[in-house]
MARBAKOL-245716 format. One record per residue (C-alpha): residue number from 1; residue in one letter; x, y, z. Coordinates in nm, 4 decimals, m for minus. Each point is the difference from the previous one (the first is absolute). Example, Ala and Ser with C-alpha at 12.3 -4.5 7.8 and 13.67 -1.06 7.14 Angstrom:
BEGIN
{1 "A" {1.2300 m0.4500 0.7800}},
{2 "S" {0.1370 0.3440 m0.0660}},
# end
This chain:
BEGIN
{1 "M" {m2.7960 m0.3625 4.7737}},
{2 "N" {m0.1139 0.3390 m0.1266}},
{3 "F" {0.2471 0.1520 m0.2453}},
{4 "Q" {0.0037 0.3692 m0.0817}},
{5 "R" {m0.0459 0.1133 m0.3584}},
{6 "S" {0.3565 0.0403 m0.1228}},
{7 "S" {0.2469 m0.0747 m0.2763}},
{8 "G" {0.3598 m0.1017 m0.0431}},
{9 "I" {0.2729 m0.1395 m0.2189}},
{10 "L" {0.1323 m0.3495 m0.0569}},
{11 "L" {0.3797 m0.0054 m0.0164}},
{12 "H" {0.2332 m0.2726 0.1215}},
{13 "P" {0.3156 0.1391 0.1665}},
{14 "T" {0.2214 m0.1792 m0.2539}},
{15 "S" {m0.1413 0.2439 m0.2597}},
{16 "L" {0.1366 0.3096 0.1724}},
{17 "P" {0.3022 0.1801 m0.1491}},
{18 "S" {0.3379 m0.0807 0.1568}},
{19 "K" {0.3621 0.0043 m0.1088}},
{20 "F" {0.0333 m0.3563 0.1305}},
{21 "G" {m0.2037 m0.1525 m0.2843}},
{22 "I" {m0.3131 m0.0799 0.2014}},
{23 "G" {m0.2405 0.2152 0.1978}},
{24 "D" {0.0513 m0.0017 0.3741}},
{25 "L" {m0.1271 0.1453 0.3280}},
{26 "G" {0.2195 0.3087 m0.0163}},
{27 "A" {m0.0391 0.3589 m0.1195}},
{28 "T" {m0.2169 m0.0608 m0.3077}},
{29 "A" {m0.2514 m0.1985 0.2078}},
{30 "Y" {m0.0362 0.3028 0.2288}},
{31 "Q" {m0.0307 0.2263 m0.3058}},
{32 "F" {m0.2743 m0.2250 m0.1372}},
{33 "I" {m0.1898 0.0332 0.3270}},
{34 "E" {0.0321 0.3785 m0.0258}},
{35 "F" {m0.1409 m0.0197 m0.3540}},
{36 "L" {m0.2958 m0.2017 0.1287}},
{37 "A" {m0.0635 0.2527 0.2769}},
{38 "R" {0.0045 0.3092 m0.2205}},
{39 "S" {m0.2165 m0.1824 m0.2583}},
{40 "G" {m0.2726 m0.0684 0.2562}},
{41 "Q" {0.0582 m0.3764 0.0028}},
{42 "K" {m0.0627 m0.1970 0.3183}},
{43 "L" {0.1222 m0.3455 m0.1009}},
{44 "W" {0.3206 m0.1617 m0.1231}},
{45 "Q" {m0.0475 m0.3580 m0.1154}},
{46 "V" {0.3036 m0.2289 m0.0200}},
{47 "L" {0.0462 m0.3592 m0.1118}},
{48 "P" {0.1252 m0.2674 0.2439}},
{49 "L" {0.3272 0.1128 0.1581}},
{50 "G" {0.1621 m0.3403 0.0504}},
{51 "P" {0.3349 m0.1328 m0.1265}},
{52 "T" {m0.0555 m0.1268 m0.3529}},
{53 "G" {0.1266 m0.3193 m0.1596}},
{54 "Y" {m0.0187 m0.1286 m0.3577}},
{55 "G" {m0.1451 0.2531 m0.2419}},
{56 "N" {0.0251 0.2793 0.2594}},
{57 "S" {m0.3742 m0.0157 0.0599}},
{58 "P" {m0.1241 0.1571 0.3247}},
{59 "Y" {m0.2538 m0.2842 0.0020}},
{60 "M" {0.2699 m0.2711 0.0130}},
{61 "S" {0.1929 0.0881 0.3121}},
{62 "Y" {0.2370 m0.1876 0.2279}},
{63 "S" {m0.2162 0.1155 0.2909}},
{64 "A" {m0.3552 0.1118 0.0678}},
{65 "I" {0.1303 0.2481 0.2581}},
{66 "A" {0.3627 0.0998 m0.0672}},
{67 "G" {0.0940 0.3163 m0.1908}},
{68 "N" {0.1818 0.0291 m0.3333}},
{69 "P" {0.3691 0.0814 0.0694}},
{70 "Y" {0.0377 0.1786 m0.3319}},
{71 "L" {m0.2504 0.2674 0.1023}},
{72 "I" {0.2419 0.1150 0.2700}},
{73 "S" {0.1399 0.3474 m0.0698}},
{74 "P" {0.3822 0.0245 0.0007}},
{75 "D" {m0.0342 0.3773 0.0426}},
{76 "L" {m0.1859 m0.0505 0.3277}},
{77 "L" {0.2660 m0.2475 0.1103}},
{78 "Q" {0.2570 0.2708 m0.0697}},
{79 "H" {m0.1913 0.2349 0.2320}},
{80 "Q" {0.0290 m0.2685 0.2689}},
{81 "H" {0.3781 m0.0278 m0.0568}},
{82 "L" {m0.0343 m0.3565 m0.1282}},
{83 "L" {0.1050 0.0918 m0.3539}},
{84 "K" {0.2249 0.2662 m0.1486}},
{85 "E" {m0.0380 0.1665 m0.3380}},
{86 "S" {0.3354 m0.1529 m0.0945}},
{87 "D" {m0.1628 m0.3442 0.0331}},
{88 "W" {m0.1776 0.0566 m0.3310}},
{89 "E" {0.2788 0.1665 m0.1949}},
{90 "D" {m0.0291 m0.2862 m0.2505}},
{91 "L" {m0.3769 0.0538 m0.0449}},
{92 "P" {m0.1008 m0.1367 m0.3432}},
{93 "E" {m0.2103 0.2070 m0.2407}},
{94 "F" {m0.3281 m0.1744 0.0690}},
{95 "S" {m0.3041 0.0522 m0.2236}},
{96 "L" {m0.2170 0.2902 0.1155}},
{97 "D" {m0.3315 m0.1432 m0.1154}},
{98 "A" {0.0269 m0.3736 0.0734}},
{99 "V" {0.1453 m0.2254 0.2686}},
{100 "D" {0.2745 m0.2309 m0.1238}},
{101 "F" {m0.0439 m0.2464 0.2843}},
{102 "D" {0.2981 m0.2136 m0.1016}},
{103 "A" {0.2301 0.3015 0.0335}},
{104 "V" {m0.1700 0.1771 0.2897}},
{105 "I" {m0.0308 m0.2894 0.2448}},
{106 "P" {0.3707 m0.0903 0.0324}},
{107 "Y" {0.1001 0.3666 0.0136}},
{108 "K" {m0.2436 0.0913 0.2780}},
{109 "R" {0.0841 m0.3229 0.1798}},
{110 "Q" {0.3643 0.1138 0.0050}},
{111 "L" {m0.0998 0.3307 0.1610}},
{112 "L" {m0.2094 m0.1787 0.2616}},
{113 "E" {0.2951 m0.2230 0.0838}},
{114 "I" {0.2199 0.3080 0.0551}},
{115 "A" {m0.2650 0.1577 0.2235}},
{116 "F" {m0.0343 m0.3203 0.2005}},
{117 "D" {0.3761 m0.0219 0.0467}},
{118 "R" {0.0100 0.3548 0.1433}},
{119 "F" {m0.2983 m0.0753 0.2205}},
{120 "Q" {0.1774 m0.3063 0.1391}},
{121 "K" {0.3267 0.1813 0.0599}},
{122 "V" {m0.1678 0.2758 0.1980}},
{123 "Y" {m0.1874 m0.2602 0.2012}},
{124 "E" {0.3269 m0.1721 0.0878}},
{125 "S" {0.1948 0.3189 0.0749}},
{126 "Q" {0.0164 0.1765 0.3358}},
{127 "E" {0.0036 0.3537 m0.1389}},
{128 "E" {m0.3562 0.0805 0.0914}},
{129 "Q" {0.0623 0.3724 0.0322}},
{130 "H" {0.1042 0.0149 m0.3670}},
{131 "H" {m0.2894 m0.2053 m0.1315}},
{132 "H" {m0.2968 0.1086 0.2092}},
{133 "E" {m0.2514 m0.0095 m0.2871}},
{134 "L" {0.1099 m0.3449 m0.1058}},
{135 "Y" {m0.0235 m0.1292 0.3553}},
{136 "L" {m0.3571 0.1291 0.0174}},
{137 "L" {m0.0652 m0.1821 m0.3283}},
{138 "Q" {0.1427 m0.3143 0.1590}},
{139 "E" {m0.2517 0.0281 0.2839}},
{140 "K" {m0.2845 0.0310 m0.2497}},
{141 "F" {0.1409 m0.2999 m0.1839}},
{142 "K" {m0.0039 m0.2153 0.3133}},
{143 "K" {m0.3614 0.0936 0.0723}},
{144 "F" {m0.0998 m0.0737 m0.3611}},
{145 "C" {0.1595 m0.3450 0.0104}},
{146 "E" {m0.1767 m0.0813 0.3261}},
{147 "S" {m0.3424 0.1258 m0.1037}},
{148 "E" {0.0057 m0.1573 m0.3484}},
{149 "A" {0.1631 m0.3329 0.0917}},
{150 "A" {m0.3130 m0.2047 m0.0763}},
{151 "W" {0.0415 0.0485 m0.3762}},
{152 "L" {0.3487 0.1487 m0.0229}},
{153 "E" {0.1995 m0.2998 0.1246}},
{154 "D" {m0.1528 m0.2393 m0.2526}},
{155 "Y" {0.0489 0.2514 m0.2791}},
{156 "V" {0.3647 0.0859 0.0693}},
{157 "L" {0.0968 m0.3666 0.0288}},
{158 "F" {m0.1862 m0.0750 m0.3242}},
{159 "M" {0.1848 0.2773 m0.1813}},
{160 "A" {0.3382 m0.1101 0.1367}},
{161 "L" {m0.0693 m0.3564 m0.1159}},
{162 "L" {m0.1178 0.1287 m0.3370}},
{163 "E" {0.3240 0.1944 m0.0459}},
{164 "A" {0.2012 m0.3140 0.0637}},
{165 "D" {m0.1565 m0.1644 m0.3073}},
{166 "P" {m0.2241 0.2399 m0.1988}},
{167 "T" {m0.0900 m0.2541 m0.2695}},
{168 "V" {m0.1720 m0.2502 0.2320}},
{169 "T" {m0.3531 0.0375 0.1347}},
{170 "W" {m0.0441 m0.0653 0.3723}},
{171 "N" {m0.1714 m0.3371 m0.0420}},
{172 "H" {0.3220 m0.1256 m0.1649}},
{173 "W" {0.2233 0.1127 0.2873}},
{174 "E" {0.1486 m0.2734 0.2129}},
{175 "P" {m0.2949 m0.1879 0.1569}},
{176 "A" {0.0715 0.1038 0.3588}},
{177 "I" {m0.0141 0.3674 m0.1011}},
{178 "A" {m0.3002 m0.0373 m0.2306}},
{179 "K" {m0.1842 m0.1753 0.2840}},
{180 "R" {0.1225 0.2595 0.2515}},
{181 "E" {0.1515 m0.2424 0.2474}},
{182 "P" {0.0988 0.2169 0.3025}},
{183 "E" {0.3591 m0.1209 0.0368}},
{184 "A" {0.0729 0.0465 m0.3707}},
{185 "L" {m0.1510 0.3498 0.0034}},
{186 "Q" {0.2058 0.0975 0.3028}},
{187 "Q" {0.3168 m0.1207 m0.1687}},
{188 "K" {m0.0797 0.2117 m0.3082}},
{189 "R" {m0.0729 0.3023 0.2178}},
{190 "E" {0.3482 m0.0306 0.1446}},
{191 "E" {0.1676 m0.0622 m0.3371}},
{192 "L" {m0.1809 0.2894 m0.1699}},
{193 "A" {m0.0076 0.2426 0.2936}},
{194 "D" {0.1594 0.2870 m0.1932}},
{195 "R" {m0.2379 m0.0301 m0.2977}},
{196 "I" {m0.2967 m0.0277 0.2332}},
{197 "A" {0.1121 0.3192 0.1760}},
{198 "F" {0.0263 0.1738 m0.3390}},
{199 "H" {m0.3594 m0.0848 m0.0901}},
{200 "R" {m0.1238 0.1126 0.3418}},
{201 "F" {0.1770 0.3316 m0.0552}},
{202 "V" {m0.1509 0.0421 m0.3488}},
{203 "Q" {m0.3532 m0.0590 0.1281}},
{204 "F" {0.0518 0.2429 0.2862}},
{205 "I" {0.1215 0.2700 m0.2384}},
{206 "F" {m0.2855 m0.0610 m0.2450}},
{207 "F" {m0.2718 0.0361 0.2620}},
{208 "D" {0.1752 0.2923 0.1659}},
{209 "Q" {0.0032 0.1867 m0.3331}},
{210 "W" {m0.3544 m0.1102 m0.0880}},
{211 "L" {m0.1536 0.1107 0.3293}},
{212 "R" {0.1632 0.3417 m0.0219}},
{213 "L" {m0.1379 0.0418 m0.3527}},
{214 "K" {m0.3466 m0.1157 0.1077}},
{215 "Q" {0.0024 0.2473 0.2880}},
{216 "Y" {0.0941 0.2800 m0.2405}},
{217 "A" {m0.2993 m0.0936 m0.2167}},
{218 "N" {m0.2377 m0.0278 0.2952}},
{219 "D" {0.1118 0.3392 0.1307}},
{220 "R" {m0.1221 0.1416 m0.3329}},
{221 "Q" {m0.3351 m0.1835 0.0267}},
{222 "I" {0.1016 m0.2579 m0.2594}},
{223 "K" {m0.0757 m0.3657 0.0658}},
{224 "I" {0.1935 m0.2933 m0.1420}},
{225 "I" {m0.1957 m0.2786 m0.1706}},
{226 "G" {0.2018 m0.3205 0.0314}},
{227 "D" {m0.0548 m0.3251 m0.1853}},
{228 "I" {m0.0376 m0.3467 0.1509}},
{229 "P" {0.0395 m0.2685 m0.2692}},
{230 "I" {m0.2288 m0.2954 0.0557}},
{231 "Y" {0.2774 m0.2481 m0.0791}},
{232 "V" {0.3669 m0.0271 0.0924}},
{233 "S" {0.2847 m0.1486 m0.1978}},
{234 "H" {0.0776 m0.3677 0.0583}},
{235 "H" {0.3684 0.0952 0.0251}},
{236 "S" {m0.0521 0.2215 0.3027}},
{237 "A" {0.0680 0.0108 0.3702}},
{238 "D" {m0.3742 m0.0288 0.0648}},
{239 "V" {m0.0481 m0.3332 m0.1757}},
{240 "W" {0.3272 m0.1432 0.1349}},
{241 "A" {m0.0868 0.1017 0.3576}},
{242 "N" {m0.3705 m0.0897 m0.0200}},
{243 "P" {m0.0401 m0.2813 m0.2580}},
{244 "E" {m0.3145 m0.1286 0.1672}},
{245 "N" {m0.1825 0.3182 m0.1079}},
{246 "F" {0.0367 m0.0898 m0.3683}},
{247 "A" {m0.1025 m0.2717 m0.2462}},
{248 "L" {0.3405 m0.1680 m0.0353}},
{249 "E" {0.0948 m0.3566 m0.0852}},
{250 "P" {0.0584 m0.1733 0.3357}},
{251 "E" {0.3437 m0.1535 m0.0620}},
{252 "T" {0.1656 0.2409 m0.2436}},
{253 "Y" {m0.1591 0.3291 0.1146}},
{254 "A" {m0.0474 0.0836 m0.3693}},
{255 "V" {m0.3048 0.2016 m0.1047}},
{256 "G" {m0.2975 m0.2346 m0.0039}},
{257 "M" {m0.2767 0.2178 m0.1435}},
{258 "M" {0.0898 0.3233 m0.1787}},
{259 "A" {m0.1767 0.3351 0.0235}},
{260 "G" {m0.1250 0.1971 m0.2976}},
{261 "V" {m0.3125 0.1149 m0.1772}},
{262 "P" {m0.1902 m0.1485 m0.2944}},
{263 "P" {m0.0084 0.1678 m0.3440}},
{264 "D" {m0.1089 0.3627 0.0311}},
{265 "Y" {0.0428 0.3516 m0.1422}},
{266 "F" {0.3766 m0.0175 0.0455}},
{267 "S" {0.0741 m0.3445 m0.1463}},
{268 "A" {m0.1777 m0.2599 m0.2151}},
{269 "T" {0.1767 m0.2809 0.1890}},
{270 "G" {m0.0467 0.1530 0.3434}},
{271 "Q" {0.2818 0.0929 0.2333}},
{272 "L" {0.2057 m0.2750 0.1615}},
{273 "W" {0.1779 0.1712 0.2897}},
{274 "G" {0.1654 m0.3129 0.1380}},
{275 "N" {m0.0384 0.0957 0.3680}},
{276 "P" {m0.1315 m0.2735 0.2288}},
{277 "V" {m0.3633 0.0378 0.0977}},
{278 "Y" {m0.0885 m0.0118 0.3697}},
{279 "N" {m0.0810 m0.2906 0.2256}},
{280 "W" {m0.3097 0.1791 0.1223}},
{281 "E" {m0.1026 m0.2876 0.2277}},
{282 "Y" {0.3214 0.0355 0.2014}},
{283 "L" {m0.0284 0.3799 0.0041}},
{284 "Q" {m0.3511 m0.0354 0.1431}},
{285 "E" {0.1292 m0.2328 0.2714}},
{286 "T" {0.2539 0.2652 0.1054}},
{287 "D" {m0.2597 0.2795 0.0041}},
{288 "F" {0.1763 0.1533 m0.3036}},
{289 "A" {0.2957 0.1039 0.2176}},
{290 "W" {0.2352 0.0379 m0.2977}},
{291 "W" {m0.2429 0.2251 m0.1879}},
{292 "I" {m0.0743 0.2075 0.3086}},
{293 "D" {0.3733 0.0581 0.0505}},
{294 "R" {0.0293 0.1202 m0.3613}},
{295 "F" {m0.2848 0.2482 0.0388}},
{296 "R" {0.1221 0.1134 0.3403}},
{297 "F" {0.3456 0.0765 m0.1353}},
{298 "L" {m0.1088 0.1772 m0.3187}},
{299 "N" {m0.2505 0.2083 0.1941}},
{300 "R" {0.2930 0.1474 0.1948}},
{301 "Y" {0.1887 0.1028 m0.3120}},
{302 "V" {m0.2785 0.1300 m0.2285}},
{303 "D" {m0.3248 0.1874 0.0589}},
{304 "I" {m0.2336 m0.1909 m0.2338}},
{305 "I" {0.0339 m0.3629 m0.1141}},
{306 "R" {m0.0859 m0.1017 m0.3555}},
{307 "I" {m0.0695 m0.3744 m0.0208}},
{308 "D" {0.1322 m0.1384 m0.3269}},
{309 "H" {m0.2171 m0.2626 m0.1767}},
{310 "F" {m0.2805 0.0316 0.2518}},
{311 "R" {m0.2187 m0.2495 m0.1832}},
{312 "G" {0.2436 m0.2755 0.1091}},
{313 "F" {m0.1315 0.0332 0.3549}},
{314 "E" {m0.3431 m0.1200 m0.1135}},
{315 "S" {0.1227 m0.2638 m0.2434}},
{316 "F" {0.3340 m0.0493 m0.1684}},
{317 "W" {0.1232 m0.1545 m0.3237}},
{318 "Q" {0.2432 m0.2870 0.0545}},
{319 "V" {0.1984 m0.1706 m0.2744}},
{320 "P" {0.1670 m0.3423 0.0333}},
{321 "K" {0.3776 m0.0247 0.0013}},
{322 "G" {0.1441 m0.0495 m0.3479}},
{323 "E" {m0.2500 0.2153 m0.1898}},
{324 "E" {0.1571 0.2668 m0.2215}},
{325 "T" {m0.3043 0.2277 m0.0157}},
{326 "A" {m0.2825 0.0815 0.2401}},
{327 "I" {m0.2724 m0.1447 m0.2233}},
{328 "N" {m0.0329 m0.3384 0.1727}},
{329 "G" {m0.0777 0.1174 0.3506}},
{330 "E" {m0.2986 m0.0065 0.2313}},
{331 "W" {m0.1709 0.2345 0.2456}},
{332 "K" {0.0230 m0.0871 0.3687}},
{333 "L" {m0.1844 0.1722 0.2821}},
{334 "A" {0.1967 0.2109 0.2513}},
{335 "P" {m0.1125 0.1037 0.3512}},
{336 "G" {0.0268 0.3736 m0.0660}},
{337 "A" {m0.2888 0.1041 0.2242}},
{338 "E" {0.1423 m0.1990 0.2904}},
{339 "L" {0.3443 0.1538 m0.0562}},
{340 "F" {m0.1218 0.3598 m0.0146}},
{341 "N" {m0.2209 m0.0485 0.3049}},
{342 "K" {0.3012 m0.1301 0.1929}},
{343 "I" {0.2138 0.2936 m0.1180}},
{344 "K" {m0.2701 0.2409 0.1166}},
{345 "E" {m0.0279 m0.1792 0.3325}},
{346 "V" {0.3761 0.0113 0.0655}},
{347 "L" {0.1087 0.3244 m0.1692}},
{348 "G" {m0.3179 0.2043 m0.0162}},
{349 "E" {m0.1425 0.1547 m0.3153}},
{350 "L" {0.2887 0.0589 m0.2392}},
{351 "P" {m0.0026 0.2452 m0.2934}},
{352 "I" {m0.0133 m0.2491 m0.2889}},
{353 "L" {m0.0534 0.0322 m0.3761}},
{354 "A" {m0.0877 m0.3061 m0.2089}},
{355 "E" {0.1533 m0.0639 m0.3429}},
{356 "D" {m0.3077 m0.1746 m0.1389}},
{357 "L" {0.0914 m0.0230 m0.3672}},
{358 "G" {m0.0193 m0.3086 m0.2202}},
{359 "I" {m0.2763 m0.2617 0.0090}},
{360 "I" {m0.2225 0.1374 0.2736}},
{361 "T" {m0.3035 m0.1951 0.1190}},
{362 "P" {m0.2930 0.1070 0.2195}},
{363 "E" {0.1694 m0.1900 0.2852}},
{364 "V" {0.3166 0.2112 m0.0339}},
{365 "E" {m0.2076 0.3179 m0.0066}},
{366 "Q" {m0.1855 m0.1155 0.3107}},
{367 "L" {0.3244 m0.0661 0.1857}},
{368 "R" {0.1299 0.3454 m0.0930}},
{369 "D" {m0.3239 0.1735 0.0964}},
{370 "D" {m0.0472 m0.1921 0.3253}},
{371 "F" {0.3200 0.1646 0.1256}},
{372 "A" {m0.0635 0.3324 m0.1794}},
{373 "F" {0.3315 m0.0169 m0.1864}},
{374 "P" {0.0092 0.2454 m0.2941}},
{375 "G" {0.0481 m0.1869 m0.3274}},
{376 "M" {0.1791 0.1200 m0.3134}},
{377 "R" {m0.1123 0.1571 m0.3263}},
{378 "V" {0.2417 0.0509 m0.2902}},
{379 "L" {m0.0830 0.2492 m0.2734}},
{380 "M" {0.2048 m0.1843 m0.2624}},
{381 "F" {m0.2440 m0.2902 0.0316}},
{382 "A" {m0.3051 0.2242 m0.0370}},
{383 "F" {m0.0358 0.0383 m0.3751}},
{384 "G" {0.0077 m0.3539 m0.1345}},
{385 "G" {m0.3651 m0.0902 0.0623}},
{386 "G" {m0.3396 0.1657 0.0351}},
{387 "S" {m0.1491 0.2600 0.2306}},
{388 "D" {m0.0294 m0.2572 0.2788}},
{389 "N" {0.3787 m0.0420 0.0187}},
{390 "F" {0.1024 m0.0239 0.3653}},
{391 "H" {0.2917 0.2400 m0.0617}},
{392 "L" {m0.1993 0.2865 m0.1577}},
{393 "P" {m0.0228 0.2860 0.2517}},
{394 "H" {m0.3799 0.0209 0.0047}},
{395 "N" {m0.0054 m0.3547 0.1412}},
{396 "Y" {0.2318 0.0711 0.2931}},
{397 "V" {m0.0976 m0.0130 0.3644}},
{398 "R" {0.1475 0.2370 0.2567}},
{399 "N" {0.1866 m0.2726 0.1864}},
{400 "S" {0.2471 m0.0677 m0.2806}},
{401 "V" {0.3437 0.1037 m0.1248}},
{402 "V" {0.0282 0.1187 m0.3598}},
{403 "Y" {0.3262 m0.0250 m0.1918}},
{404 "T" {0.0828 0.1403 m0.3401}},
{405 "G" {0.2142 m0.3158 m0.0207}},
{406 "T" {0.2109 m0.2169 0.2284}},
{407 "H" {0.3570 m0.1271 m0.0002}},
{408 "D" {m0.1245 m0.2903 m0.2156}},
{409 "N" {m0.1538 0.2253 m0.2668}},
{410 "D" {0.1366 0.2037 m0.2851}},
{411 "T" {0.0237 0.3730 0.0617}},
{412 "A" {m0.3020 0.2122 m0.0987}},
{413 "V" {0.1820 0.1346 m0.3050}},
{414 "G" {0.1286 m0.3465 m0.0921}},
{415 "W" {m0.3491 m0.1480 0.0361}},
{416 "W" {m0.1507 0.2704 m0.2214}},
{417 "Q" {0.2607 m0.0559 m0.2710}},
{418 "R" {m0.1000 m0.3689 m0.0123}},
{419 "A" {m0.3749 0.0255 0.0732}},
{420 "S" {m0.2412 m0.1580 m0.2455}},
{421 "K" {m0.2323 0.2066 m0.2162}},
{422 "Y" {m0.2912 m0.1213 0.2157}},
{423 "E" {0.1692 0.1163 0.3214}},
{424 "K" {0.0811 0.3408 m0.1455}},
{425 "N" {m0.3533 0.0499 m0.1300}},
{426 "L" {m0.1534 m0.0853 0.3381}},
{427 "F" {0.2538 0.2214 0.1743}},
{428 "Y" {m0.0844 0.2994 m0.2228}},
{429 "R" {m0.3729 m0.0546 0.0534}},
{430 "Y" {0.0566 m0.0188 0.3743}},
{431 "I" {0.2018 0.3184 0.0422}},
{432 "V" {m0.1540 0.2312 m0.2616}},
{433 "G" {m0.0217 0.3485 0.1498}},
{434 "F" {0.1858 m0.1165 0.3089}},
{435 "A" {0.3628 0.0704 m0.0737}},
{436 "A" {0.0319 0.0793 m0.3681}},
{437 "G" {0.3526 0.0781 m0.1099}},
{438 "E" {0.1773 m0.1422 0.3054}},
{439 "P" {0.2749 m0.2628 m0.0424}},
{440 "I" {m0.1272 m0.3537 0.0589}},
{441 "N" {0.1827 m0.0424 0.3312}},
{442 "W" {m0.1629 0.3137 0.1441}},
{443 "V" {m0.3423 m0.1081 m0.1233}},
{444 "M" {0.0503 m0.3300 0.1810}},
{445 "L" {0.1188 0.1816 0.3133}},
{446 "R" {m0.3020 0.2275 m0.0149}},
{447 "L" {m0.2392 m0.2948 m0.0373}},
{448 "A" {0.1574 m0.1662 0.3028}},
{449 "M" {0.0002 0.3164 0.2117}},
{450 "A" {m0.3607 0.0842 m0.0901}},
{451 "S" {m0.1341 m0.3485 0.0815}},
{452 "V" {m0.1826 m0.0862 0.3210}},
{453 "S" {0.2767 m0.2417 0.1032}},
{454 "V" {0.1299 0.1010 0.3409}},
{455 "I" {0.3619 m0.0402 m0.1146}},
{456 "A" {0.1543 0.0796 m0.3390}},
{457 "I" {0.3515 m0.1171 m0.0882}},
{458 "A" {0.2122 0.0579 m0.3094}},
{459 "P" {0.3446 m0.1396 m0.0783}},
{460 "L" {0.2539 0.2808 m0.0265}},
{461 "Q" {0.0479 m0.0979 m0.3647}},
{462 "D" {m0.3552 0.1189 m0.0688}},
{463 "V" {0.0548 0.3289 0.1788}},
{464 "L" {0.3132 0.0537 m0.2113}},
{465 "G" {m0.1776 m0.1078 m0.3214}},
{466 "L" {0.2508 m0.2724 m0.0907}},
{467 "D" {m0.0520 m0.2653 m0.2665}},
{468 "N" {0.0424 m0.3772 m0.0076}},
{469 "S" {0.3767 0.0230 0.0569}},
{470 "A" {m0.0781 0.0941 0.3630}},
{471 "R" {m0.2057 m0.3114 0.0721}},
{472 "M" {0.0966 m0.1618 0.3337}},
{473 "N" {m0.1111 m0.3602 m0.0526}},
{474 "T" {m0.1511 m0.2246 m0.2647}},
{475 "P" {m0.1744 m0.2958 0.1684}},
{476 "A" {0.0908 m0.3513 m0.1150}},
{477 "T" {0.3484 0.1133 m0.1091}},
{478 "A" {0.2911 m0.1052 0.2204}},
{479 "T" {0.2651 0.2538 m0.0987}},
{480 "G" {0.0344 0.3651 m0.0965}},
{481 "N" {m0.2349 0.1317 0.2683}},
{482 "W" {0.0163 0.2220 0.3110}},
{483 "G" {0.2817 0.2209 m0.1291}},
{484 "W" {m0.1657 0.3279 m0.1026}},
{485 "R" {0.1242 0.3217 0.1669}},
{486 "Y" {m0.0658 0.3661 m0.0568}},
{487 "S" {0.3326 0.1541 m0.0785}},
{488 "E" {0.0105 0.3363 0.1771}},
{489 "P" {m0.1656 0.1519 0.3096}},
{490 "N" {m0.0625 0.3192 m0.2005}},
{491 "L" {m0.2612 m0.1849 m0.2074}},
{492 "L" {m0.2315 0.0634 0.2973}},
{493 "T" {m0.0426 0.3647 m0.0918}},
{494 "Q" {m0.2029 0.2681 0.1726}},
{495 "E" {m0.2184 0.0189 m0.3118}},
{496 "L" {m0.0748 m0.3718 0.0233}},
{497 "S" {m0.0683 0.0333 0.3707}},
{498 "D" {m0.2376 0.2923 m0.0555}},
{499 "R" {m0.1923 m0.1885 m0.2673}},
{500 "L" {m0.0377 m0.3051 0.2224}},
{501 "L" {m0.1009 0.2149 0.2966}},
{502 "D" {m0.2639 0.1739 m0.2111}},
{503 "I" {m0.1915 m0.3144 m0.0952}},
{504 "T" {0.0537 m0.1465 0.3479}},
{505 "Q" {m0.1712 0.3003 0.1584}},
{506 "L" {m0.2638 0.0218 m0.2748}},
{507 "Y" {m0.1229 m0.3495 0.0829}},
{508 "S" {0.0324 0.0352 0.3787}},
{509 "R" {0.2851 m0.2410 0.0532}},
# end
């Protein structure tokens, strides 16, 4: 796939300003798109949009397909007559610059319940002439439920069962439910019909709001880069509904072999993610149907797909159950080439970016290059070695994506405040006469924009020049992540936009 030379910003929707304590798909998301457009940006990169579980990580979701309910905008629901301003008269004073998930989730859940109740009442009433817009919404809802049934019905039942006992993972549910015996599932569907209907409604509203936002971006020539995590959470609708796709213990359905990565830049003991690795032999036997469905769905809802942990499609690190770190694992081969050939055969050539960071071998590079997927370069990794460092701009190839940093890195300012003397010396040698006197974040932006990489991306934190307090995630830490927000829409000033537009145009992006 040929990508045009362009640039954009990485910002997860949770980081948008909102009076409801967490960013959402409402007015400030549209304002952010307008900022991108007037700044000459063509790309908005988001993290996975699924419903999050423990730790609130977008990479540990209850579903590989479903949307995060807490990204739904109450203001947009008010415009659809599903909420009233009086419904949030008791709105707490949420933090403006961080998401307090423990406070936000129950409050937004309460608003969604109110909206669902109104939706149901209109559906049951006969006063169509007084509720024309809501009746039209009902028709859209019916079509959504029919078209998305293949994944939606498993997900909504999973969530209803989860609500009934939130402390128990699915493999400890009563055996007939864990094993998905048809009669037992049907009985639960009848018992939990109201909760199932609620979760259907929430997913419909999420995707309705998301598609309208995506269309607004596309109308302004801005494409959305979405993220497809390589692994899914064990405690998810996907693993419960498709246990044969994963390396689980045969009787207990517990995780058999755990996913992670060996010791690397981020952690001396590696990263033990805990997700089950795949049963690739079974996936091959089914012509990768589950993976193809994932790509097919995401391709409808984003414009470009970023594959997280791409190297795991060539070979993956698996760690035996019971290990507390990722040190004692082993590499196992994966049929990545076969998978991507099948995806191309079924879905055509998709616009894919490969997150090829970590321990990268010639075999991983070959897999990436065989399918012409642009790989990643990260400027924060560029100054810790010699002139042959893969991440130094003079070593880039055109078919790559350069980042000042990612959601897993410090901010540019935070990195500079903690950089070693060696890194600073090499940095100064590298940029002498290039951007003297500019703040570090703008020097990094300039280096990225000026590079030959076809795409350049910067987290919004680096555009705003924020320090370590604005970091989104610290790998290998389970808590305290994913909460950063920028506090006010007026931080995206015309002056900032003009400055970003200037270097964007200067370097033909």
